[in-house]
mmCIF file as gemmi writes it, N, C-alpha and C atoms, coordinates in Angstrom:
data_model
loop_
_atom_site.group_PDB
_atom_site.id
_atom_site.type_symbol
_atom_site.label_atom_id
_atom_site.label_alt_id
_atom_site.label_comp_id
_atom_site.label_asym_id
_atom_site.label_entity_id
_atom_site.label_seq_id
_atom_site.pdbx_PDB_ins_code
_atom_site.Cartn_x
_atom_site.Cartn_y
_atom_site.Cartn_z
_atom_site.occupancy
_atom_site.B_iso_or_equiv
_atom_site.pdbx_formal_charge
_atom_site.auth_seq_id
_atom_site.auth_asym_id
_atom_site.pdbx_PDB_model_num
ATOM 1 N N . MET Axp A 1 ? 184.102 91.683 111.065 1 0 ? 1 A 1
ATOM 2 C CA . MET Axp A 1 ? 184.054 92.773 110.125 1 0 ? 1 A 1
ATOM 3 C C . MET Axp A 1 ? 182.839 92.656 109.201 1 0 ? 1 A 1
ATOM 4 N N . ALA Axp A 2 ? 182.488 91.417 108.849 1 0 ? 2 A 1
ATOM 5 C CA . ALA Axp A 2 ? 181.335 91.197 107.968 1 0 ? 2 A 1
ATOM 6 C C . ALA Axp A 2 ? 180.031 91.578 108.669 1 0 ? 2 A 1
ATOM 7 N N . LYS Axp A 3 ? 180.002 91.388 109.985 1 0 ? 3 A 1
ATOM 8 C CA . LYS Axp A 3 ? 178.804 91.762 110.734 1 0 ? 3 A 1
ATOM 9 C C . LYS Axp A 3 ? 178.58 93.264 110.658 1 0 ? 3 A 1
ATOM 10 N N . PHE Axp A 4 ? 179.659 94.03 110.821 1 0 ? 4 A 1
ATOM 11 C CA . PHE Axp A 4 ? 179.527 95.479 110.776 1 0 ? 4 A 1
ATOM 12 C C . PHE Axp A 4 ? 179.095 95.953 109.396 1 0 ? 4 A 1
ATOM 13 N N . LYS Axp A 5 ? 179.566 95.244 108.361 1 0 ? 5 A 1
ATOM 14 C CA . LYS Axp A 5 ? 179.204 95.617 106.999 1 0 ? 5 A 1
ATOM 15 C C . LYS Axp A 5 ? 177.704 95.378 106.77 1 0 ? 5 A 1
ATOM 16 N N . ARG Axp A 6 ? 177.172 94.264 107.305 1 0 ? 6 A 1
ATOM 17 C CA . ARG Axp A 6 ? 175.739 93.967 107.179 1 0 ? 6 A 1
ATOM 18 C C . ARG Axp A 6 ? 174.897 94.978 107.95 1 0 ? 6 A 1
ATOM 19 N N . ILE Axp A 7 ? 175.333 95.293 109.153 1 0 ? 7 A 1
ATOM 20 C CA . ILE Axp A 7 ? 174.596 96.262 109.97 1 0 ? 7 A 1
ATOM 21 C C . ILE Axp A 7 ? 174.609 97.632 109.3 1 0 ? 7 A 1
ATOM 22 N N . ARG Axp A 8 ? 175.762 97.984 108.742 1 0 ? 8 A 1
ATOM 23 C CA . ARG Axp A 8 ? 175.872 99.274 108.074 1 0 ? 8 A 1
ATOM 24 C C . ARG Axp A 8 ? 174.99 99.319 106.826 1 0 ? 8 A 1
ATOM 25 N N . SER Axp A 9 ? 174.917 98.203 106.086 1 0 ? 9 A 1
ATOM 26 C CA . SER Axp A 9 ? 174.092 98.186 104.874 1 0 ? 9 A 1
ATOM 27 C C . SER Axp A 9 ? 172.602 98.272 105.228 1 0 ? 9 A 1
ATOM 28 N N . VAL Axp A 10 ? 172.226 97.716 106.385 1 0 ? 10 A 1
ATOM 29 C CA . VAL Axp A 10 ? 170.829 97.836 106.833 1 0 ? 10 A 1
ATOM 30 C C . VAL Axp A 10 ? 170.538 99.277 107.233 1 0 ? 10 A 1
ATOM 31 N N . LEU Axp A 11 ? 171.44 99.88 107.966 1 0 ? 11 A 1
ATOM 32 C CA . LEU Axp A 11 ? 171.217 101.235 108.458 1 0 ? 11 A 1
ATOM 33 C C . LEU Axp A 11 ? 171.237 102.281 107.352 1 0 ? 11 A 1
ATOM 34 N N . ASP Axp A 12 ? 172.118 102.127 106.368 1 0 ? 12 A 1
ATOM 35 C CA . ASP Axp A 12 ? 172.175 103.142 105.305 1 0 ? 12 A 1
ATOM 36 C C . ASP Axp A 12 ? 171.217 102.838 104.15 1 0 ? 12 A 1
ATOM 37 N N . GLY Axp A 13 ? 170.529 101.685 104.183 1 0 ? 13 A 1
ATOM 38 C CA . GLY Axp A 13 ? 169.514 101.368 103.183 1 0 ? 13 A 1
ATOM 39 C C . GLY Axp A 13 ? 170.046 100.715 101.934 1 0 ? 13 A 1
ATOM 40 N N . SER Axp A 14 ? 171.332 100.467 101.834 1 0 ? 14 A 1
ATOM 41 C CA . SER Axp A 14 ? 171.879 99.861 100.621 1 0 ? 14 A 1
ATOM 42 C C . SER Axp A 14 ? 171.493 98.39 100.495 1 0 ? 14 A 1
ATOM 43 N N . ILE Axp A 15 ? 171.049 97.776 101.57 1 0 ? 15 A 1
ATOM 44 C CA . ILE Axp A 15 ? 170.633 96.37 101.496 1 0 ? 15 A 1
ATOM 45 C C . ILE Axp A 15 ? 169.402 96.204 100.613 1 0 ? 15 A 1
ATOM 46 N N . ILE Axp A 16 ? 168.575 97.249 100.515 1 0 ? 16 A 1
ATOM 47 C CA . ILE Axp A 16 ? 167.351 97.175 99.726 1 0 ? 16 A 1
ATOM 48 C C . ILE Axp A 16 ? 167.653 97.031 98.239 1 0 ? 16 A 1
ATOM 49 N N . THR Axp A 17 ? 168.765 97.528 97.783 1 0 ? 17 A 1
ATOM 50 C CA . THR Axp A 17 ? 169.089 97.492 96.353 1 0 ? 17 A 1
ATOM 51 C C . THR Axp A 17 ? 169.852 96.239 95.944 1 0 ? 17 A 1
ATOM 52 N N . GLN Axp A 18 ? 170.17 95.366 96.872 1 0 ? 18 A 1
ATOM 53 C CA . GLN Axp A 18 ? 170.89 94.13 96.524 1 0 ? 18 A 1
ATOM 54 C C . GLN Axp A 18 ? 169.951 93.171 95.812 1 0 ? 18 A 1
ATOM 55 N N . ASP Axp A 19 ? 170.508 92.375 94.88 1 0 ? 19 A 1
ATOM 56 C CA . ASP Axp A 19 ? 169.714 91.463 94.061 1 0 ? 19 A 1
ATOM 57 C C . ASP Axp A 19 ? 168.968 90.428 94.898 1 0 ? 19 A 1
ATOM 58 N N . LYS Axp A 20 ? 169.584 89.897 95.942 1 0 ? 20 A 1
ATOM 59 C CA . LYS Axp A 20 ? 168.928 88.884 96.78 1 0 ? 20 A 1
ATOM 60 C C . LYS Axp A 20 ? 167.681 89.463 97.45 1 0 ? 20 A 1
ATOM 61 N N . VAL Axp A 21 ? 167.775 90.69 97.87 1 0 ? 21 A 1
ATOM 62 C CA . VAL Axp A 21 ? 166.647 91.334 98.548 1 0 ? 21 A 1
ATOM 63 C C . VAL Axp A 21 ? 165.577 91.736 97.539 1 0 ? 21 A 1
ATOM 64 N N . LEU Axp A 22 ? 166.004 92.201 96.368 1 0 ? 22 A 1
ATOM 65 C CA . LEU Axp A 22 ? 165.045 92.656 95.363 1 0 ? 22 A 1
ATOM 66 C C . LEU Axp A 22 ? 164.13 91.527 94.894 1 0 ? 22 A 1
ATOM 67 N N . GLN Axp A 23 ? 164.621 90.321 94.855 1 0 ? 23 A 1
ATOM 68 C CA . GLN Axp A 23 ? 163.769 89.222 94.394 1 0 ? 23 A 1
ATOM 69 C C . GLN Axp A 23 ? 162.708 88.847 95.434 1 0 ? 23 A 1
ATOM 70 N N . HIS Axp A 24 ? 162.841 89.299 96.663 1 0 ? 24 A 1
ATOM 71 C CA . HIS Axp A 24 ? 161.868 89.005 97.716 1 0 ? 24 A 1
ATOM 72 C C . HIS Axp A 24 ? 160.85 90.124 97.93 1 0 ? 24 A 1
ATOM 73 N N . TRP Axp A 25 ? 160.948 91.213 97.18 1 0 ? 25 A 1
ATOM 74 C CA . TRP Axp A 25 ? 160.015 92.323 97.353 1 0 ? 25 A 1
ATOM 75 C C . TRP Axp A 25 ? 158.554 91.928 97.143 1 0 ? 25 A 1
ATOM 76 N N . PRO Axp A 26 ? 158.228 91.107 96.145 1 0 ? 26 A 1
ATOM 77 C CA . PRO Axp A 26 ? 156.814 90.723 96.009 1 0 ? 26 A 1
ATOM 78 C C . PRO Axp A 26 ? 156.27 90.037 97.272 1 0 ? 26 A 1
ATOM 79 N N . TYR Axp A 27 ? 157.08 89.229 97.903 1 0 ? 27 A 1
ATOM 80 C CA . TYR Axp A 27 ? 156.656 88.561 99.14 1 0 ? 27 A 1
ATOM 81 C C . TYR Axp A 27 ? 156.495 89.558 100.279 1 0 ? 27 A 1
ATOM 82 N N . VAL Axp A 28 ? 157.399 90.507 100.342 1 0 ? 28 A 1
ATOM 83 C CA . VAL Axp A 28 ? 157.325 91.532 101.385 1 0 ? 28 A 1
ATOM 84 C C . VAL Axp A 28 ? 156.057 92.37 101.199 1 0 ? 28 A 1
ATOM 85 N N . ILE Axp A 29 ? 155.784 92.757 99.97 1 0 ? 29 A 1
ATOM 86 C CA . ILE Axp A 29 ? 154.573 93.533 99.69 1 0 ? 29 A 1
ATOM 87 C C . ILE Axp A 29 ? 153.329 92.71 100.019 1 0 ? 29 A 1
ATOM 88 N N . PHE Axp A 30 ? 153.341 91.444 99.679 1 0 ? 30 A 1
ATOM 89 C CA . PHE Axp A 30 ? 152.226 90.549 99.989 1 0 ? 30 A 1
ATOM 90 C C . PHE Axp A 30 ? 152.014 90.465 101.505 1 0 ? 30 A 1
ATOM 91 N N . LEU Axp A 31 ? 153.096 90.323 102.255 1 0 ? 31 A 1
ATOM 92 C CA . LEU Axp A 31 ? 152.977 90.244 103.714 1 0 ? 31 A 1
ATOM 93 C C . LEU Axp A 31 ? 152.477 91.551 104.314 1 0 ? 31 A 1
ATOM 94 N N . VAL Axp A 32 ? 152.914 92.669 103.762 1 0 ? 32 A 1
ATOM 95 C CA . VAL Axp A 32 ? 152.425 93.966 104.241 1 0 ? 32 A 1
ATOM 96 C C . VAL Axp A 32 ? 150.926 94.095 103.981 1 0 ? 32 A 1
ATOM 97 N N . CYS Axp A 33 ? 150.481 93.683 102.795 1 0 ? 33 A 1
ATOM 98 C CA . CYS Axp A 33 ? 149.042 93.725 102.47 1 0 ? 33 A 1
ATOM 99 C C . CYS Axp A 33 ? 148.249 92.815 103.415 1 0 ? 33 A 1
ATOM 100 N N . LEU Axp A 34 ? 148.751 91.625 103.678 1 0 ? 34 A 1
ATOM 101 C CA . LEU Axp A 34 ? 148.082 90.722 104.612 1 0 ? 34 A 1
ATOM 102 C C . LEU Axp A 34 ? 148.009 91.314 106.015 1 0 ? 34 A 1
ATOM 103 N N . SER Axp A 35 ? 149.074 91.977 106.412 1 0 ? 35 A 1
ATOM 104 C CA . SER Axp A 35 ? 149.088 92.61 107.732 1 0 ? 35 A 1
ATOM 105 C C . SER Axp A 35 ? 148.031 93.709 107.828 1 0 ? 35 A 1
ATOM 106 N N . ILE Axp A 36 ? 147.92 94.509 106.784 1 0 ? 36 A 1
ATOM 107 C CA . ILE Axp A 36 ? 146.915 95.575 106.759 1 0 ? 36 A 1
ATOM 108 C C . ILE Axp A 36 ? 145.517 94.979 106.812 1 0 ? 36 A 1
ATOM 109 N N . LEU Axp A 37 ? 145.282 93.916 106.045 1 0 ? 37 A 1
ATOM 110 C CA . LEU Axp A 37 ? 143.974 93.256 106.075 1 0 ? 37 A 1
ATOM 111 C C . LEU Axp A 37 ? 143.672 92.666 107.451 1 0 ? 37 A 1
ATOM 112 N N . LEU Axp A 38 ? 144.657 92.103 108.094 1 0 ? 38 A 1
ATOM 113 C CA . LEU Axp A 38 ? 144.478 91.535 109.429 1 0 ? 38 A 1
ATOM 114 C C . LEU Axp A 38 ? 144.12 92.624 110.437 1 0 ? 38 A 1
ATOM 115 N N . ILE Axp A 39 ? 144.787 93.747 110.378 1 0 ? 39 A 1
ATOM 116 C CA . ILE Axp A 39 ? 144.488 94.858 111.287 1 0 ? 39 A 1
ATOM 117 C C . ILE Axp A 39 ? 143.075 95.385 111.035 1 0 ? 39 A 1
ATOM 118 N N . ALA Axp A 40 ? 142.704 95.54 109.757 1 0 ? 40 A 1
ATOM 119 C CA . ALA Axp A 40 ? 141.359 96.025 109.422 1 0 ? 40 A 1
ATOM 120 C C . ALA Axp A 40 ? 140.298 95.033 109.884 1 0 ? 40 A 1
ATOM 121 N N . ASN Axp A 41 ? 140.551 93.746 109.692 1 0 ? 41 A 1
ATOM 122 C CA . ASN Axp A 41 ? 139.602 92.721 110.127 1 0 ? 41 A 1
ATOM 123 C C . ASN Axp A 41 ? 139.439 92.736 111.641 1 0 ? 41 A 1
ATOM 124 N N . ASN Axp A 42 ? 140.524 92.903 112.361 1 0 ? 42 A 1
ATOM 125 C CA . ASN Axp A 42 ? 140.472 92.971 113.813 1 0 ? 42 A 1
ATOM 126 C C . ASN Axp A 42 ? 139.654 94.18 114.267 1 0 ? 42 A 1
ATOM 127 N N . TYR Axp A 43 ? 139.843 95.309 113.616 1 0 ? 43 A 1
ATOM 128 C CA . TYR Axp A 43 ? 139.1 96.518 113.953 1 0 ? 43 A 1
ATOM 129 C C . TYR Axp A 43 ? 137.6 96.302 113.734 1 0 ? 43 A 1
ATOM 130 N N . VAL Axp A 44 ? 137.239 95.733 112.596 1 0 ? 44 A 1
ATOM 131 C CA . VAL Axp A 44 ? 135.824 95.507 112.282 1 0 ? 44 A 1
ATOM 132 C C . VAL Axp A 44 ? 135.201 94.51 113.258 1 0 ? 44 A 1
ATOM 133 N N . SER Axp A 45 ? 135.917 93.445 113.571 1 0 ? 45 A 1
ATOM 134 C CA . SER Axp A 45 ? 135.361 92.449 114.483 1 0 ? 45 A 1
ATOM 135 C C . SER Axp A 45 ? 135.193 93.021 115.891 1 0 ? 45 A 1
ATOM 136 N N . GLU Axp A 46 ? 136.113 93.857 116.348 1 0 ? 46 A 1
ATOM 137 C CA . GLU Axp A 46 ? 135.965 94.5 117.657 1 0 ? 46 A 1
ATOM 138 C C . GLU Axp A 46 ? 134.747 95.421 117.669 1 0 ? 46 A 1
ATOM 139 N N . LYS Axp A 47 ? 134.54 96.118 116.578 1 0 ? 47 A 1
ATOM 140 C CA . LYS Axp A 47 ? 133.378 97.006 116.467 1 0 ? 47 A 1
ATOM 141 C C . LYS Axp A 47 ? 132.082 96.194 116.529 1 0 ? 47 A 1
ATOM 142 N N . ILE Axp A 48 ? 132.045 95.06 115.855 1 0 ? 48 A 1
ATOM 143 C CA . ILE Axp A 48 ? 130.863 94.206 115.873 1 0 ? 48 A 1
ATOM 144 C C . ILE Axp A 48 ? 130.629 93.642 117.275 1 0 ? 48 A 1
ATOM 145 N N . ILE Axp A 49 ? 131.682 93.257 117.961 1 0 ? 49 A 1
ATOM 146 C CA . ILE Axp A 49 ? 131.55 92.72 119.323 1 0 ? 49 A 1
ATOM 147 C C . ILE Axp A 49 ? 131.005 93.788 120.265 1 0 ? 49 A 1
ATOM 148 N N . ARG Axp A 50 ? 131.516 95.018 120.155 1 0 ? 50 A 1
ATOM 149 C CA . ARG Axp A 50 ? 130.997 96.104 120.998 1 0 ? 50 A 1
ATOM 150 C C . ARG Axp A 50 ? 129.522 96.366 120.722 1 0 ? 50 A 1
ATOM 151 N N . GLU Axp A 51 ? 129.138 96.354 119.464 1 0 ? 51 A 1
ATOM 152 C CA . GLU Axp A 51 ? 127.742 96.577 119.083 1 0 ? 51 A 1
ATOM 153 C C . GLU Axp A 51 ? 126.85 95.444 119.6 1 0 ? 51 A 1
ATOM 154 N N . THR Axp A 52 ? 127.338 94.21 119.505 1 0 ? 52 A 1
ATOM 155 C CA . THR Axp A 52 ? 126.58 93.058 120.002 1 0 ? 52 A 1
ATOM 156 C C . THR Axp A 52 ? 126.392 93.158 121.51 1 0 ? 52 A 1
ATOM 157 N N . ASN Axp A 53 ? 127.421 93.536 122.233 1 0 ? 53 A 1
ATOM 158 C CA . ASN Axp A 53 ? 127.317 93.701 123.684 1 0 ? 53 A 1
ATOM 159 C C . ASN Axp A 53 ? 126.327 94.801 124.043 1 0 ? 53 A 1
ATOM 160 N N . ARG Axp A 54 ? 126.348 95.902 123.296 1 0 ? 54 A 1
ATOM 161 C CA . ARG Axp A 54 ? 125.41 96.996 123.55 1 0 ? 54 A 1
ATOM 162 C C . ARG Axp A 54 ? 123.973 96.538 123.318 1 0 ? 54 A 1
ATOM 163 N N . ILE Axp A 55 ? 123.757 95.812 122.247 1 0 ? 55 A 1
ATOM 164 C CA . ILE Axp A 55 ? 122.407 95.329 121.934 1 0 ? 55 A 1
ATOM 165 C C . ILE Axp A 55 ? 121.945 94.324 122.981 1 0 ? 55 A 1
ATOM 166 N N . ASN Axp A 56 ? 122.838 93.467 123.457 1 0 ? 56 A 1
ATOM 167 C CA . ASN Axp A 56 ? 122.468 92.508 124.503 1 0 ? 56 A 1
ATOM 168 C C . ASN Axp A 56 ? 122.076 93.216 125.794 1 0 ? 56 A 1
ATOM 169 N N . ARG Axp A 57 ? 122.828 94.246 126.175 1 0 ? 57 A 1
ATOM 170 C CA . ARG Axp A 57 ? 122.474 95.016 127.372 1 0 ? 57 A 1
ATOM 171 C C . ARG Axp A 57 ? 121.114 95.682 127.205 1 0 ? 57 A 1
ATOM 172 N N . GLU Axp A 58 ? 120.897 96.275 126.036 1 0 ? 58 A 1
ATOM 173 C CA . GLU Axp A 58 ? 119.628 96.936 125.769 1 0 ? 58 A 1
ATOM 174 C C . GLU Axp A 58 ? 118.475 95.93 125.784 1 0 ? 58 A 1
ATOM 175 N N . GLN Axp A 59 ? 118.713 94.75 125.239 1 0 ? 59 A 1
ATOM 176 C CA . GLN Axp A 59 ? 117.682 93.715 125.217 1 0 ? 59 A 1
ATOM 177 C C . GLN Axp A 59 ? 117.329 93.278 126.635 1 0 ? 59 A 1
ATOM 178 N N . LYS Axp A 60 ? 118.317 93.134 127.511 1 0 ? 60 A 1
ATOM 179 C CA . LYS Axp A 60 ? 118.055 92.752 128.902 1 0 ? 60 A 1
ATOM 180 C C . LYS Axp A 60 ? 117.26 93.842 129.617 1 0 ? 60 A 1
ATOM 181 N N . GLU Axp A 61 ? 117.606 95.116 129.375 1 0 ? 61 A 1
ATOM 182 C CA . GLU Axp A 61 ? 116.87 96.216 129.981 1 0 ? 61 A 1
ATOM 183 C C . GLU Axp A 61 ? 115.422 96.23 129.508 1 0 ? 61 A 1
ATOM 184 N N . LEU Axp A 62 ? 115.225 96.03 128.205 1 0 ? 62 A 1
ATOM 185 C CA . LEU Axp A 62 ? 113.86 96.021 127.666 1 0 ? 62 A 1
ATOM 186 C C . LEU Axp A 62 ? 113.067 94.824 128.178 1 0 ? 62 A 1
ATOM 187 N N . GLN Axp A 63 ? 113.718 93.699 128.337 1 0 ? 63 A 1
ATOM 188 C CA . GLN Axp A 63 ? 113.046 92.518 128.869 1 0 ? 63 A 1
ATOM 189 C C . GLN Axp A 63 ? 112.61 92.764 130.315 1 0 ? 63 A 1
ATOM 190 N N . THR Axp A 64 ? 113.466 93.383 131.11 1 0 ? 64 A 1
ATOM 191 C CA . THR Axp A 64 ? 113.118 93.717 132.491 1 0 ? 64 A 1
ATOM 192 C C . THR Axp A 64 ? 111.966 94.706 132.527 1 0 ? 64 A 1
ATOM 193 N N . GLU Axp A 65 ? 112.019 95.71 131.661 1 0 ? 65 A 1
ATOM 194 C CA . GLU Axp A 65 ? 110.935 96.687 131.587 1 0 ? 65 A 1
ATOM 195 C C . GLU Axp A 65 ? 109.629 96.018 131.18 1 0 ? 65 A 1
ATOM 196 N N . HIS Axp A 66 ? 109.689 95.09 130.242 1 0 ? 66 A 1
ATOM 197 C CA . HIS Axp A 66 ? 108.507 94.367 129.799 1 0 ? 66 A 1
ATOM 198 C C . HIS Axp A 66 ? 107.892 93.577 130.959 1 0 ? 66 A 1
ATOM 199 N N . LEU Axp A 67 ? 108.729 92.881 131.717 1 0 ? 67 A 1
ATOM 200 C CA . LEU Axp A 67 ? 108.223 92.091 132.838 1 0 ? 67 A 1
ATOM 201 C C . LEU Axp A 67 ? 107.588 92.975 133.907 1 0 ? 67 A 1
ATOM 202 N N . SER Axp A 68 ? 108.202 94.114 134.196 1 0 ? 68 A 1
ATOM 203 C CA . SER Axp A 68 ? 107.622 94.998 135.214 1 0 ? 68 A 1
ATOM 204 C C . SER Axp A 68 ? 106.316 95.611 134.716 1 0 ? 68 A 1
ATOM 205 N N . THR Axp A 69 ? 106.242 95.97 133.433 1 0 ? 69 A 1
ATOM 206 C CA . THR Axp A 69 ? 105.008 96.511 132.867 1 0 ? 69 A 1
ATOM 207 C C . THR Axp A 69 ? 103.911 95.455 132.863 1 0 ? 69 A 1
ATOM 208 N N . LEU Axp A 70 ? 104.26 94.232 132.495 1 0 ? 70 A 1
ATOM 209 C CA . LEU Axp A 70 ? 103.287 93.139 132.495 1 0 ? 70 A 1
ATOM 210 C C . LEU Axp A 70 ? 102.775 92.877 133.908 1 0 ? 70 A 1
ATOM 211 N N . SER Axp A 71 ? 103.66 92.908 134.875 1 0 ? 71 A 1
ATOM 212 C CA . SER Axp A 71 ? 103.28 92.705 136.268 1 0 ? 71 A 1
ATOM 213 C C . SER Axp A 71 ? 102.333 93.809 136.729 1 0 ? 71 A 1
ATOM 214 N N . GLU Axp A 72 ? 102.649 95.039 136.384 1 0 ? 72 A 1
ATOM 215 C CA . GLU Axp A 72 ? 101.783 96.169 136.741 1 0 ? 72 A 1
ATOM 216 C C . GLU Axp A 72 ? 100.416 96.035 136.082 1 0 ? 72 A 1
ATOM 217 N N . TYR Axp A 73 ? 100.385 95.642 134.823 1 0 ? 73 A 1
ATOM 218 C CA . TYR Axp A 73 ? 99.124 95.441 134.109 1 0 ? 73 A 1
ATOM 219 C C . TYR Axp A 73 ? 98.291 94.348 134.771 1 0 ? 73 A 1
ATOM 220 N N . MET Axp A 74 ? 98.933 93.24 135.113 1 0 ? 74 A 1
ATOM 221 C CA . MET Axp A 74 ? 98.21 92.138 135.751 1 0 ? 74 A 1
ATOM 222 C C . MET Axp A 74 ? 97.636 92.58 137.102 1 0 ? 74 A 1
ATOM 223 N N . ARG Axp A 75 ? 98.395 93.364 137.833 1 0 ? 75 A 1
ATOM 224 C CA . ARG Axp A 75 ? 97.911 93.836 139.133 1 0 ? 75 A 1
ATOM 225 C C . ARG Axp A 75 ? 96.717 94.773 138.954 1 0 ? 75 A 1
ATOM 226 N N . LYS Axp A 76 ? 96.821 95.693 138.008 1 0 ? 76 A 1
ATOM 227 C CA . LYS Axp A 76 ? 95.753 96.667 137.805 1 0 ? 76 A 1
ATOM 228 C C . LYS Axp A 76 ? 94.51 96.064 137.161 1 0 ? 76 A 1
ATOM 229 N N . SER Axp A 77 ? 94.64 94.936 136.494 1 0 ? 77 A 1
ATOM 230 C CA . SER Axp A 77 ? 93.482 94.342 135.838 1 0 ? 77 A 1
ATOM 231 C C . SER Axp A 77 ? 92.756 93.329 136.719 1 0 ? 77 A 1
ATOM 232 N N . GLN Axp A 78 ? 93.186 93.157 137.937 1 0 ? 78 A 1
ATOM 233 C CA . GLN Axp A 78 ? 92.469 92.271 138.853 1 0 ? 78 A 1
ATOM 234 C C . GLN Axp A 78 ? 91.116 92.905 139.187 1 0 ? 78 A 1
ATOM 235 N N . GLN Axp A 79 ? 90.123 92.059 139.415 1 0 ? 79 A 1
ATOM 236 C CA . GLN Axp A 79 ? 88.754 92.53 139.648 1 0 ? 79 A 1
ATOM 237 C C . GLN Axp A 79 ? 88.68 93.447 140.857 1 0 ? 79 A 1
ATOM 238 N N . SER Axp A 80 ? 89.367 93.127 141.926 1 0 ? 80 A 1
ATOM 239 C CA . SER Axp A 80 ? 89.312 93.957 143.124 1 0 ? 80 A 1
ATOM 240 C C . SER Axp A 80 ? 89.949 95.326 142.884 1 0 ? 80 A 1
ATOM 241 N N . GLU Axp A 81 ? 91.022 95.362 142.131 1 0 ? 81 A 1
ATOM 242 C CA . GLU Axp A 81 ? 91.681 96.642 141.823 1 0 ? 81 A 1
ATOM 243 C C . GLU Axp A 81 ? 90.809 97.494 140.916 1 0 ? 81 A 1
ATOM 244 N N . VAL Axp A 82 ? 90.165 96.87 139.933 1 0 ? 82 A 1
ATOM 245 C CA . VAL Axp A 82 ? 89.272 97.611 139.029 1 0 ? 82 A 1
ATOM 246 C C . VAL Axp A 82 ? 88.098 98.172 139.819 1 0 ? 82 A 1
ATOM 247 N N . ALA Axp A 83 ? 87.511 97.368 140.706 1 0 ? 83 A 1
ATOM 248 C CA . ALA Axp A 83 ? 86.377 97.834 141.517 1 0 ? 83 A 1
ATOM 249 C C . ALA Axp A 83 ? 86.796 98.992 142.407 1 0 ? 83 A 1
ATOM 250 N N . LYS Axp A 84 ? 87.964 98.929 142.996 1 0 ? 84 A 1
ATOM 251 C CA . LYS Axp A 84 ? 88.47 99.997 143.859 1 0 ? 84 A 1
ATOM 252 C C . LYS Axp A 84 ? 88.65 101.295 143.069 1 0 ? 84 A 1
ATOM 253 N N . ARG Axp A 85 ? 89.207 101.222 141.873 1 0 ? 85 A 1
ATOM 254 C CA . ARG Axp A 85 ? 89.427 102.41 141.037 1 0 ? 85 A 1
ATOM 255 C C . ARG Axp A 85 ? 88.104 102.986 140.544 1 0 ? 85 A 1
ATOM 256 N N . MET Axp A 86 ? 87.132 102.104 140.283 1 0 ? 86 A 1
ATOM 257 C CA . MET Axp A 86 ? 85.819 102.571 139.838 1 0 ? 86 A 1
ATOM 258 C C . MET Axp A 86 ? 85.104 103.298 140.982 1 0 ? 86 A 1
ATOM 259 N N . ASN Axp A 87 ? 85.257 102.795 142.22 1 0 ? 87 A 1
ATOM 260 C CA . ASN Axp A 87 ? 84.666 103.46 143.387 1 0 ? 87 A 1
ATOM 261 C C . ASN Axp A 87 ? 85.254 104.851 143.57 1 0 ? 87 A 1
ATOM 262 N N . GLU Axp A 88 ? 86.534 105.025 143.266 1 0 ? 88 A 1
ATOM 263 C CA . GLU Axp A 88 ? 87.192 106.321 143.409 1 0 ? 88 A 1
ATOM 264 C C . GLU Axp A 88 ? 86.577 107.378 142.496 1 0 ? 88 A 1
ATOM 265 N N . ILE Axp A 89 ? 86.097 106.961 141.334 1 0 ? 89 A 1
ATOM 266 C CA . ILE Axp A 89 ? 85.502 107.945 140.413 1 0 ? 89 A 1
ATOM 267 C C . ILE Axp A 89 ? 83.977 107.962 140.502 1 0 ? 89 A 1
ATOM 268 N N . GLY Axp A 90 ? 83.403 107.197 141.429 1 0 ? 90 A 1
ATOM 269 C CA . GLY Axp A 90 ? 81.964 107.262 141.689 1 0 ? 90 A 1
ATOM 270 C C . GLY Axp A 90 ? 81.119 106.202 141.023 1 0 ? 90 A 1
ATOM 271 N N . ILE Axp A 91 ? 81.726 105.205 140.452 1 0 ? 91 A 1
ATOM 272 C CA . ILE Axp A 91 ? 80.955 104.13 139.826 1 0 ? 91 A 1
ATOM 273 C C . ILE Axp A 91 ? 80.995 102.936 140.761 1 0 ? 91 A 1
ATOM 274 N N . LYS Axp A 92 ? 79.794 102.447 141.077 1 0 ? 92 A 1
ATOM 275 C CA . LYS Axp A 92 ? 79.695 101.329 142.012 1 0 ? 92 A 1
ATOM 276 C C . LYS Axp A 92 ? 79.655 100.022 141.24 1 0 ? 92 A 1
ATOM 277 N N . GLU Axp A 93 ? 80.193 99.008 141.869 1 0 ? 93 A 1
ATOM 278 C CA . GLU Axp A 93 ? 80.196 97.673 141.278 1 0 ? 93 A 1
ATOM 279 C C . GLU Axp A 93 ? 78.812 97.073 141.428 1 0 ? 93 A 1
ATOM 280 N N . SER Axp A 94 ? 78.31 96.497 140.352 1 0 ? 94 A 1
ATOM 281 C CA . SER Axp A 94 ? 76.996 95.867 140.443 1 0 ? 94 A 1
ATOM 282 C C . SER Axp A 94 ? 77.109 94.555 141.198 1 0 ? 94 A 1
ATOM 283 N N . SER Axp A 95 ? 76.109 94.312 141.974 1 0 ? 95 A 1
ATOM 284 C CA . SER Axp A 95 ? 76.108 93.034 142.719 1 0 ? 95 A 1
ATOM 285 C C . SER Axp A 95 ? 75.009 92.194 142.125 1 0 ? 95 A 1
ATOM 286 N N . PHE Axp A 96 ? 75.385 91.226 141.416 1 0 ? 96 A 1
ATOM 287 C CA . PHE Axp A 96 ? 74.457 90.34 140.727 1 0 ? 96 A 1
ATOM 288 C C . PHE Axp A 96 ? 74.425 89.023 141.481 1 0 ? 96 A 1
ATOM 289 N N . HIS Axp A 97 ? 73.224 88.709 141.975 1 0 ? 97 A 1
ATOM 290 C CA . HIS Axp A 97 ? 73.045 87.44 142.693 1 0 ? 97 A 1
ATOM 291 C C . HIS Axp A 97 ? 72.053 86.613 141.917 1 0 ? 97 A 1
ATOM 292 N N . GLN Axp A 98 ? 72.349 85.381 141.733 1 0 ? 98 A 1
ATOM 293 C CA . GLN Axp A 98 ? 71.435 84.465 141.041 1 0 ? 98 A 1
ATOM 294 C C . GLN Axp A 98 ? 70.375 83.997 142.034 1 0 ? 98 A 1
ATOM 295 N N . ARG Axp A 99 ? 69.166 83.883 141.537 1 0 ? 99 A 1
ATOM 296 C CA . ARG Axp A 99 ? 68.089 83.371 142.372 1 0 ? 99 A 1
ATOM 297 C C . ARG Axp A 99 ? 68.11 81.858 142.322 1 0 ? 99 A 1
ATOM 298 N N . GLU Axp A 100 ? 67.742 81.303 143.448 1 0 ? 100 A 1
ATOM 299 C CA . GLU Axp A 100 ? 67.733 79.829 143.527 1 0 ? 100 A 1
ATOM 300 C C . GLU Axp A 100 ? 66.432 79.276 143.118 1 0 ? 100 A 1
C-alpha cells in the first residue's frame, strides 16, 4: 500500500511539496545547470571538431594543388621547354660557342 502511495504522490506532483524533497531543490537546480552546461559544451566541441576536419581537408587539397602547380612550373621552366615555346612565337635560341 505504501508503494502505491509513493507512486501516486510522484504522479500527482505532491512529492515536490514535501519537506524532504524541498531541502534538495538547490542540488537539483545545480545538477540541471550542470547538465545544460555539459550539453552546450558538447555542442561547441562538436562544432569545433567539424570545423577542424573541414580545414584539414581544405589544407590537403591546397597542398596537392601547390605540388601540381610547382611541378608544372618546374616543367615549363626547363631550358628545352622554354626554347620550344620561344620557337613557337618566332624567337630563336642563340647558340653561343666558346672559342678555344
